[in-house]
FIMI-345164 format. One line per 3 residues: number of its first residue (from 1); their letters; for each residue x negated, y, z of N, C-alpha, C. Coordinates in steps of 0.001 Angstrom, whole numbers. Layout:
# FIMI-345164
NUM> a> X Y Z X Y Z X Y Z | ...
# end
This chain:
# FIMI-345164
1> xxx> 5188 -32430 41252 4446 -32944 40094 5344 -33821 39241 | 5171 -33723 37916 5930 -34561 37006 5431 -35995 37084 | 6255 -36917 36591 5888 -38333 36633 4582 -38634 35886
4> xxx> 4348 -38077 34678 3063 -38354 34018 1865 -37880 34823 | 1964 -36697 35449 856 -36211 36268 655 -37093 37495 | 1738 -37579 38084 1623 -38496 39208 900 -39771 38794
7> xxx> 1220 -40280 37608 579 -41507 37139 -900 -41280 36839 | -1227 -40155 36219 -2632 -39843 35942 -3411 -39753 37250 | -2834 -39062 38242 -3497 -38946 39540 -3659 -40315 40190
10> xxx> -2649 -41162 40052 -2718 -42500 40630 -3840 -43316 40016 | -3974 -43262 38689 -5028 -44041 38041 -6417 -43552 38459 | -6566 -42239 38614 -7858 -41714 39057 -8175 -42154 40480
13> xxx> -7161 -42158 41350 -7369 -42595 42727 -7718 -44077 42790 | -7071 -44897 41974 -7393 -46324 41951 -8826 -46546 41473 | -9223 -45811 40433 -10592 -45952 39937 -11603 -45486 40985
16> xxx> -11280 -44402 41687 -12167 -43918 42757 -12247 -44936 43886 | -11129 -45582 44184 -11137 -46661 45160 -12077 -47787 44723 | -11990 -48153 43426 -12882 -49192 42912 -14343 -48808 43049
19> xxx> -14648 -47540 42808 -16020 -47053 42985 -16456 -47215 44440 | -15563 -46884 45380 -15887 -47031 46802 -16067 -48499 47175 | -15243 -49375 46600 -15390 -50813 46851 -16756 -51306 46396
22> xxx> -17187 -50839 45231 -18488 -51279 44704 -19626 -50818 45610 | -19560 -49606 46108 -20565 -49136 47059 -20483 -49916 48375 | -19251 -50145 48851 -19077 -50842 50128 -19545 -52289 50048
25> xxx> -19483 -52886 48851 -19891 -54281 48692 -21365 -54490 49012 | -22151 -53405 49012 -23566 -53518 49372 -23749 -53683 50876 | -22733 -53347 51678 -22835 -53413 53134 -21880 -54418 53759
28> xxx> -20792 -54739 53069 -19759 -55607 53646 -19378 -56708 52667 | -18823 -57785 53222 -18309 -58865 52390 -16927 -58515 51856 | -16468 -59308 50902 -15138 -59075 50339 -14061 -59193 51413
31> xxx> -14180 -60215 52301 -13190 -60387 53353 -13100 -59187 54272 | -14252 -58618 54601 -14251 -57443 55476 -13582 -56258 54797 | -13869 -56030 53520 -13267 -54895 52811 -11748 -55060 52741
34> xxx> -11281 -56292 52456 -9842 -56559 52419 -9226 -56320 53796 | -9918 -56753 54848 -9422 -56593 56225 -9225 -55120 56567 | -10257 -54308 56340 -10156 -52892 56710 -9204 -52135 55795
37> xxx> -9128 -52533 54529 -8144 -51912 53641 -6728 -52192 54162 | -6500 -53424 54665 -5197 -53752 55222 -4898 -52960 56476 | -5894 -52752 57326 -5681 -51987 58556 -5266 -50546 58249
40> xxx> -5969 -49920 57321 -5639 -48537 56974 -4255 -48465 56334 | -3964 -49406 55433 -2660 -49414 54785 -1531 -49624 55765 | -1705 -50555 56710 -659 -50807 57700 -427 -49590 58573
43> xxx> -1507 -48925 58992 -1367 -47729 59822 -610 -46635 59081 | -919 -46445 57807 -221 -45415 57028 1255 -45760 56860 | 1572 -47036 56644 2969 -47432 56480 3750 -47298 57789
46> xxx> 3091 -47556 58915 3758 -47364 60209 4142 -45891 60388 | 3200 -44998 60086 3497 -43564 60222 4596 -43134 59265 | 4542 -43620 58017 5544 -43244 57024 6918 -43774 57408
49> xxx> 6983 -45008 57863 8268 -45605 58226 8885 -44915 59430 | 8053 -44558 60407 8570 -43831 61568 9093 -42461 61170 | 8376 -41793 60260 8824 -40473 59812 10167 -40564 59106
52> xxx> 10399 -41670 58406 11662 -41864 57688 12711 -42567 58542 | 12370 -42855 59809 13273 -43543 60722 13687 -44899 60158 | 12726 -45576 59532 12988 -46890 58970 12677 -47998 59959
55> xxx> 12721 -49226 59473 12483 -50394 60313 11703 -51436 59528 | 10903 -52223 60246 10153 -53308 59622 10881 -54649 59758 | 12037 -54638 60383 12789 -55883 60543 13287 -56354 59172
58> xxx> 13087 -57623 58873 13467 -58149 57567 14157 -59494 57723 | 15052 -59769 56821 15737 -61068 56792 15116 -61995 55761 | 13990 -61565 55157 13339 -62348 54102 11864 -62579 54392
61> xxx> 11520 -63168 55525 10094 -63366 55855 9377 -64278 54863 | 10084 -65291 54351 9430 -66215 53414 9026 -65496 52128 | 9881 -64624 51615 9556 -63890 50401 8370 -62971 50628
64> xxx> 8332 -62323 51778 7189 -61462 52092 5913 -62288 52217 | 6019 -63489 52770 4833 -64340 52902 4250 -64691 51545 | 5099 -65140 50617 4588 -65538 49303 4079 -64344 48515
67> xxx> 4748 -63196 48664 4265 -61993 47986 2893 -61606 48537 | 2739 -61651 49855 1470 -61282 50460 372 -62280 50114 | 725 -63561 50074 -273 -64573 49731 -824 -64340 48328
70> xxx> 72 -64103 47370 -382 -63851 46000 -1125 -62524 45909 | -572 -61476 46550 -1175 -60154 46443 -2525 -60053 47123 | -2645 -60622 48322 -3919 -60551 49042 -4978 -61391 48336
73> xxx> -4589 -62552 47824 -5533 -63375 47059 -6024 -62620 45828 | -5095 -61954 45132 -5479 -61169 43958 -6407 -60027 44350 | -6110 -59371 45467 -6929 -58248 45922 -8347 -58706 46260
76> xxx> -8446 -59818 46991 -9763 -60321 47352 -10593 -60704 46136 | -9963 -61377 45179 -10679 -61754 43961 -11096 -60523 43162 | -10232 -59515 43139 -10558 -58290 42405 -11716 -57561 43054
79> xxx> -11691 -57437 44375 -12794 -56783 45074 -14107 -57536 44859 | -14035 -58861 44853 -15237 -59665 44588 -15751 -59382 43176 | -14825 -59330 42207 -15220 -59062 40819 -15839 -57678 40683
82> xxx> -15296 -56694 41398 -15858 -55334 41344 -17305 -55344 41827 | -17588 -56130 42856 -18947 -56194 43373 -19910 -56918 42462 | -19398 -57826 41592 -20259 -58662 40776 -20384 -58191 39323
85> xxx> -19408 -57449 38829 -19337 -57087 37416 -19456 -55575 37228 | -19726 -55141 35990 -19576 -53719 35702 -18177 -53252 36087 | -18065 -52059 36632 -16808 -51597 37189 -15677 -51630 36162
88> xxx> -15940 -51161 34954 -14887 -51131 33940 -14462 -52533 33531 | -15400 -53498 33527 -15056 -54880 33195 -14121 -55459 34244 | -14432 -55249 35525 -13586 -55760 36602 -12194 -55134 36531
91> xxx> -12121 -53841 36254 -10822 -53173 36144 -10020 -53731 34982 | -10667 -53910 33842 -9952 -54365 32656 -9397 -55764 32854 | -10169 -56665 33466 -9698 -58024 33691 -8500 -58035 34631
94> xxx> -8497 -57166 35645 -7355 -57090 36543 -6133 -56507 35843 | -6352 -55621 34871 -5249 -55011 34135 -4639 -55967 33122 | -5089 -57227 33138 -4470 -58266 32318 -3120 -58703 32879
97> xxx> -2735 -58206 34050 -1523 -58684 34713 -277 -58665 33808 | 22 -57555 33079 1203 -57588 32209 1107 -58655 31118 | -112 -58919 30652 -289 -59942 29619 -96 -61329 30212
100> xxx> -569 -61535 31445 -325 -62809 32116 1172 -63027 32324 | 1924 -61949 32561 3375 -62089 32712 3989 -62599 31416 | 3463 -62145 30286 3925 -62646 28997 3615 -64131 28875
103> xxx> 2404 -64520 29275 2002 -65930 29201 2917 -66787 30081 | 3227 -66310 31278 4123 -67055 32170 5515 -67184 31557 | 5970 -66123 30899 7271 -66177 30246 7268 -67205 29123
106> xxx> 6188 -67214 28329 6082 -68180 27240 6077 -69600 27796 | 5286 -69811 28861 5231 -71138 29466 6561 -71559 30057 | 7249 -70628 30730 8547 -70944 31294 9573 -71274 30219
109> xxx> 9529 -70554 29096 10454 -70829 28002 10172 -72187 27368 | 8902 -72555 27307 8536 -73845 26721 9069 -75009 27553 | 9217 -74786 28858 9712 -75849 29734 11227 -75970 29702
112> xxx> 11888 -74944 29184 13348 -74974 29123 13789 -75388 27730 | 14577 -76399 27649 15041 -76906 26353 15895 -75860 25649 | 15629 -75696 24390 16418 -74775 23582 16029 -73328 23715
115> xxx> 15105 -73008 24622 14684 -71614 24798 13726 -71204 23691 | 13862 -69998 23207 12983 -69486 22159 12179 -68305 22701 | 11005 -68102 22110 10112 -67031 22527 9868 -66116 21336
118> xxx> 9964 -64823 21563 9708 -63854 20505 8267 -63960 20025 | 8084 -63895 18713 6721 -63922 18164 5929 -62696 18611 | 6612 -61597 18928 5916 -60409 19419 5229 -60696 20750
121> xxx> 5889 -61492 21602 5274 -61858 22879 4025 -62705 22659 | 4106 -63635 21728 2955 -64502 21453 1783 -63675 20939 | 2049 -62769 19999 969 -61927 19467 398 -61008 20547
124> xxx> 1254 -60537 21441 775 -59698 22537 -233 -60449 23396 | 104 -61690 23752 -808 -62499 24555 -2109 -62786 23801 | -2014 -63097 22516 -3206 -63410 21733 -4142 -62206 21632
127> xxx> -3579 -61030 21386 -4405 -59817 21307 -5093 -59558 22638 | -4367 -59762 23739 -4971 -59562 25048 -6148 -60492 25289 | -6033 -61748 24908 -7117 -62691 25158 -8277 -62496 24189
130> xxx> -8004 -62000 22995 -9111 -61608 22114 -9906 -60477 22756 | -9181 -59546 23394 -9859 -58471 24113 -10741 -58997 25234 | -10257 -60011 25956 -11069 -60625 27013 -12350 -61218 26436
133> xxx> -12243 -61912 25310 -13420 -62511 24681 -14421 -61441 24265 | -13919 -60319 23756 -14813 -59225 23353 -15545 -58640 24559 | -14848 -58548 25689 -15457 -57956 26881 -16500 -58886 27485
136> xxx> -16149 -60151 27622 -17012 -61060 28368 -18256 -61479 27608 | -18140 -61713 26301 -19293 -62234 25578 -20493 -61306 25591 | -20359 -60011 25267 -21566 -59195 25196 -22030 -58623 26534
139> xxx> -21171 -58640 27547 -21539 -57933 28778 -21921 -58863 29918 | -21514 -60129 29844 -21747 -61019 30962 -23158 -61569 30975 | -23763 -61602 32140 -24999 -62311 32356 -24667 -63649 33007
142> xxx> -25641 -64564 33019 -25365 -65912 33512 -24908 -65922 34961 | -25383 -64977 35768 -25016 -64962 37181 -23707 -64223 37442 | -23014 -63799 36382 -21762 -63072 36552 -20541 -63907 36197
145> xxx> -20750 -65216 35945 -19637 -66069 35530 -18547 -66121 36584 | -18941 -66313 37856 -17938 -66409 38910 -17179 -65094 39075 | -17863 -63982 38892 -17181 -62698 38956 -16151 -62551 37860
148> xxx> -16489 -63024 36649 -15547 -62952 35535 -14331 -63830 35784 | -14557 -65046 36281 -13439 -65938 36582 -12566 -65346 37688 | -13207 -64716 38680 -12438 -64077 39748 -11592 -62940 39201
151> xxx> -12154 -62150 38279 -11402 -61046 37688 -10200 -61524 36905 | -10382 -62589 36112 -9262 -63143 35347 -8182 -63696 36267 | -8599 -64436 37298 -7626 -65016 38215 -6920 -63936 39021
154> xxx> -7619 -62834 39313 -6966 -61741 40038 -5827 -61151 39210 | -6028 -61051 37894 -4961 -60548 37041 -3750 -61463 37035 | -3997 -62788 37004 -2899 -63748 37022 -2129 -63675 38336
157> xxx> -2855 -63646 39443 -2185 -63576 40741 -1478 -62233 40943 | -2029 -61170 40355 -1356 -59877 40410 -10 -59948 39697 | 33 -60654 38562 1300 -60824 37843 2313 -61566 38706
160> xxx> 1865 -62617 39401 2767 -63348 40290 3253 -62449 41428 | 2340 -61620 41964 2729 -60706 43045 3747 -59696 42546 | 3584 -59180 41307 4544 -58240 40754 5935 -58862 40679
163> xxx> 5994 -60137 40309 7279 -60812 40227 7938 -60890 41596 | 7122 -61172 42610 7672 -61232 43964 8138 -59858 44426 | 7382 -58808 44086 7793 -57449 44446 9119 -57104 43773
166> xxx> 9259 -57494 42495 10519 -57232 41788 11677 -57953 42468 | 11435 -59191 42897 12482 -59945 43579 12852 -59299 44909 | 11856 -58816 45649 12133 -58131 46914 12898 -56837 46683
169> xxx> 12549 -56124 45610 13267 -54896 45289 14724 -55163 44971 | 14973 -56230 44200 16359 -56585 43888 17127 -57000 45143 | 16408 -57537 46120 17054 -57948 47372 17287 -56780 48316
172> xxx> 16798 -55579 47962 17063 -54397 48759 15980 -54014 49743 | 14799 -54647 49669 13721 -54311 50587 13074 -52990 50168 | 12906 -52032 51085 12270 -50757 50740 10789 -50942 50471
175> xxx> 10226 -50046 49676 8830 -50157 49260 7878 -50155 50450 | 8123 -49267 51432 7190 -49184 52555 7152 -50471 53365 | 8274 -51186 53431 8283 -52458 54157 7487 -53515 53404
178> xxx> 7627 -53522 52078 6869 -54472 51261 5376 -54204 51391 | 4992 -52931 51314 3575 -52575 51416 3046 -52883 52811 | 3877 -52678 53839 3441 -52957 55218 3101 -54430 55387
181> xxx> 3994 -55316 54967 3735 -56736 55153 2580 -57217 54263 | 2416 -56584 53105 1246 -56885 52288 -24 -56480 53021 | -8 -55327 53676 -1173 -54866 54437 -1470 -55795 55609
184> xxx> -416 -56253 56288 -596 -57206 57384 -1213 -58498 56849 | -752 -58932 55675 -1351 -60106 55055 -2815 -59890 54729 | -3158 -58667 54321 -4555 -58338 54049 -5408 -58416 55308
187> xxx> -4847 -57942 56424 -5570 -58026 57699 -5845 -59488 58050 | -4807 -60328 57935 -4959 -61737 58289 -5902 -62451 57322 | -5674 -62253 56017 -6515 -62931 55032 -7954 -62473 55089
190> xxx> -8164 -61186 55253 -9521 -60668 55337 -10248 -61171 56566 | -9531 -61253 57704 -10146 -61746 58936 -10553 -63204 58800 | -9686 -64004 58186 -10009 -65423 57984 -11218 -65567 57064
193> xxx> -11205 -64832 55948 -12303 -64920 55004 -13631 -64495 55599 | -13618 -63385 56329 -14860 -62896 56933 -15355 -63836 58022 | -14444 -64359 58820 -14835 -65225 59935 -15378 -66569 59455
196> xxx> -14789 -67108 58396 -15187 -68443 57946 -16377 -68444 56996 | -16528 -67394 56201 -17502 -67465 55112 -18673 -66492 55224 | -18427 -65278 55661 -19494 -64268 55576 -19936 -63712 56921
199> xxx> -19096 -63824 57927 -19394 -63176 59190 -19069 -61689 59126 | -19268 -61014 60260 -18940 -59595 60359 -20221 -58785 60441 | -20277 -57707 59680 -21471 -56871 59635 -21295 -55645 60547
202> xxx> -22395 -55161 61057 -22354 -53950 61870 -22065 -52746 60977 | -21518 -51705 61593 -21086 -50537 60829 -22176 -49472 60780 | -22125 -48696 59711 -22885 -47461 59587 -21887 -46344 59332
205> xxx> -22326 -45115 59490 -21427 -43984 59240 -20938 -43999 57794 | -21862 -44242 56861 -21469 -44274 55448 -20550 -45455 55167 | -20831 -46600 55802 -19985 -47765 55590 -18577 -47543 56087
208> xxx> -18434 -46972 57279 -17106 -46675 57794 -16356 -45692 56908 | -17089 -44706 56398 -16462 -43740 55498 -15945 -44398 54232 | -16725 -45337 53689 -16304 -46033 52479 -15080 -46909 52744
211> xxx> -15066 -47619 53872 -13924 -48471 54202 -12656 -47638 54393 | -12796 -46504 55066 -11645 -45622 55253 -11159 -45086 53910 | -12103 -44717 53052 -11741 -44191 51738 -11007 -45229 50903
214> xxx> -11461 -46486 50962 -10794 -47555 50200 -9331 -47664 50612 | -9078 -47708 51927 -7706 -47840 52396 -6836 -46637 52064 | -7370 -45438 52285 -6596 -44221 52010 -6295 -44070 50526
217> xxx> -7317 -44257 49692 -7144 -44078 48250 -6172 -45103 47679 | -6304 -46362 48104 -5434 -47410 47578 -3980 -47155 47957 | -3738 -46800 49218 -2366 -46579 49672 -1754 -45347 49018
220> xxx> -2519 -44257 48943 -2011 -43042 48318 -1744 -43259 46832 | -2647 -43982 46160 -2452 -44266 44734 -1194 -45092 44521 | -959 -46061 45395 239 -46893 45270 1506 -46068 45461
223> xxx> 1493 -45148 46422 2664 -44312 46658 2934 -43386 45475 | 1868 -42802 44905 2045 -41939 43739 2588 -42723 42547 | 2062 -43937 42355 2536 -44753 41245 3997 -45136 41437
226> xxx> 4361 -45488 42660 5751 -45841 42942 6678 -44667 42650 | 6259 -43466 43057 7065 -42267 42798 7182 -41989 41304 | 6081 -42202 40577 6094 -41971 39133 7079 -42908 38439
229> xxx> 7072 -44179 38834 7995 -45132 38217 9438 -44861 38606 | 9624 -44278 39811 10985 -43986 40263 11580 -42789 39546 | 10747 -41861 39074 11254 -40610 38495 10955 -40466 37006
232> xxx> 10060 -41268 36452 9658 -41094 35062 10124 -42217 34153 | 9652 -42157 32925 10013 -43158 31919 9051 -44330 32013 | 9614 -45542 31940 8823 -46758 32113 7693 -46860 31093
235> xxx> 7986 -46599 29826 6975 -46760 28789 5834 -45769 28961 | 6170 -44520 29271 5132 -43502 29470 4238 -43866 30643 | 4862 -44245 31766 4079 -44606 32950 3216 -45833 32704
238> xxx> 3804 -46847 32070 3057 -48068 31802 1880 -47837 30874 | 2033 -46927 29939 935 -46611 29030 -160 -45812 29738 | 255 -44811 30525 -722 -43981 31235 -1492 -44775 32284
241> xxx> -906 -45873 32769 -1581 -46677 33784 -2942 -47179 33294 | -3068 -47379 31987 -4323 -47901 31436 -5434 -46853 31396 | -5133 -45626 31817 -6202 -44645 32001 -7177 -45092 33087
244> xxx> -6718 -45994 33963 -7604 -46520 34994 -8850 -47155 34416 | -8733 -47770 33250 -9898 -48365 32591 -10884 -47282 32176 | -10358 -46168 31642 -11239 -45079 31213 -11957 -44450 32405
247> xxx> -11220 -44191 33504 -11852 -43627 34695 -12945 -44552 35226 | -12652 -45851 35297 -13644 -46792 35818 -14849 -46885 34897 | -14626 -46741 33590 -15742 -46738 32645 -16670 -45552 32922
250> xxx> -16077 -44377 33141 -16884 -43187 33438 -17654 -43351 34739 | -17001 -43847 35783 -17691 -44089 37050 -18837 -45081 36857 | -18565 -46151 36111 -19583 -47173 35927 -20812 -46660 35208
253> xxx> -20600 -45883 34152 -21725 -45354 33380 -22487 -44292 34169 | -21766 -43410 34847 -22409 -42294 35525 -23084 -42694 36836 | -22495 -43641 37568 -22983 -43956 38905 -23724 -45283 39010
256> xxx> -23385 -46249 38146 -23953 -47587 38303 -24743 -48060 37086 | -24896 -47205 36073 -25621 -47570 34859 -25074 -48857 34242 | -23769 -49003 34255 -23152 -50208 33699 -23372 -50287 32192
259> xxx> -23797 -51448 31680 -23969 -51601 30234 -22624 -51880 29567 | -22182 -51000 28720 -20928 -51194 27990 -21221 -51051 26503 | -20996 -52122 25759 -21293 -52121 24329 -20067 -51720 23514
262> xxx> -20283 -51534 22219 -19185 -51193 21320 -18148 -52313 21310 | -18631 -53567 21304 -17706 -54703 21295 -16896 -54735 22588 | -17539 -54431 23720 -16821 -54399 24991 -15768 -53302 24996
265> xxx> -16110 -52142 24445 -15128 -51057 24343 -13952 -51474 23465 | -14246 -52212 22384 -13175 -52722 21527 -12272 -53656 22320 | -12887 -54518 23146 -12094 -55425 23965 -11202 -54694 24940
268> xxx> -11729 -53630 25572 -10915 -52835 26489 -9724 -52220 25755 | -9999 -51737 24544 -8922 -51142 23757 -7850 -52161 23404 | -8269 -53381 23038 -7308 -54429 22679 -6439 -54805 23876
271> xxx> -7060 -54905 25060 -6288 -55248 26252 -5315 -54122 26592 | -5762 -52868 26448 -4867 -51742 26708 -3685 -51757 25743 | -3960 -52020 24449 -2878 -52079 23449 -1916 -53214 23777
274> xxx> -2470 -54380 24132 -1618 -55523 24465 -804 -55247 25716 | -1434 -54596 26710 -706 -54273 27927 427 -53294 27679 | 172 -52290 26849 1217 -51318 26521 2349 -52003 25745
277> xxx> 1970 -52934 24853 3001 -53690 24128 3846 -54506 25092 | 3193 -55083 26112 3945 -55840 27113 4912 -54933 27866 | 4498 -53690 28123 5385 -52731 28783 6577 -52408 27885
280> xxx> 6328 -52246 26594 7420 -51968 25647 8410 -53122 25623 | 7912 -54334 25803 8777 -55507 25809 9245 -55843 27219 | 9165 -54871 28105 9404 -55124 29520 10734 -55801 29821
283> xxx> 11863 -55447 29175 13099 -56156 29495 12978 -57654 29297 | 12188 -58057 28275 11985 -59482 28042 11001 -60059 29033 | 9932 -59307 29282 8908 -59797 30195 9458 -59948 31604
286> xxx> 10346 -59043 32006 10898 -59125 33359 11718 -60390 33554 | 12168 -61019 32458 12846 -62281 32600 11953 -63344 33212 | 10641 -63118 33101 9697 -64060 33699 9805 -64090 35207
289> xxx> 10403 -63046 35799 10525 -63026 37256 11471 -64117 37738 | 12216 -64731 36817 13074 -65829 37214 12300 -67137 37362 | 11059 -67161 36859 10231 -68338 37020 9809 -68440 38473
292> xxx> 9942 -69620 39057 9581 -69796 40458 8094 -69591 40644 | 7725 -68754 41608 6305 -68529 41901 5940 -69090 43255 | 6801 -69938 43816 6515 -70580 45086 6579 -72091 44906
295> x> 5785 -72873 45685 5841 -74335 45587 7207 -74871 45952
# end
């Protein structure tokens, strides 16, 4: 398959995963879903690494810890937002990650004396946040505020996790090792969250099927996306990634009767445009990875 087809397939799988998360949220807590998603992901990475005769031994445990902390926190917040918000709204807020990277770059430049920031970056961030305002104002109900805040914070933490992944890649860590330790972090974080806050629920056949589907779809989608970025053009892949919003919109309307207004659709479009612009400015945005994301 060509890189564009791989990316299209990846976005559909991610959206399908989100649909499964929304169904699973009726039977399980966010911590439980994160826990089982981590178990499935870790099992798949073990099989893949053995097939490639790889190793999980690493000389950078601290980097993996911070990457997993940011990534698992983002995942948990995103899953919570999916359960509380219209599916397309939760997806769009999480897809703010490239725009948050621009914001981090602007903030980092402001702290450095003599550093200048391109006006294109500033406009990119502004357009993205106008899109957020368009989405949240007409679609949010009073009891969805925490879900919206979780969705926004998940996008920010996803941006931090991307920076850590980029740093691990530059250090020579293979993708399967990064995904494995992220999955292990998901197991630990999900277990803590479920044990402390929600407890553990008994399983049903449909519930187990949904949990398995979440893990399989998420891991397969990640592998397809990784392959697409490895073999295709960055701008094309980054632009096609926003098809995930369209897929989630279709799932939301067809399966969950999600209310999506014209203004909300405009907001989704603005965020997609801003995200694609951030991808076009990627050489500049990647400079944000030099900003420390650890205490």
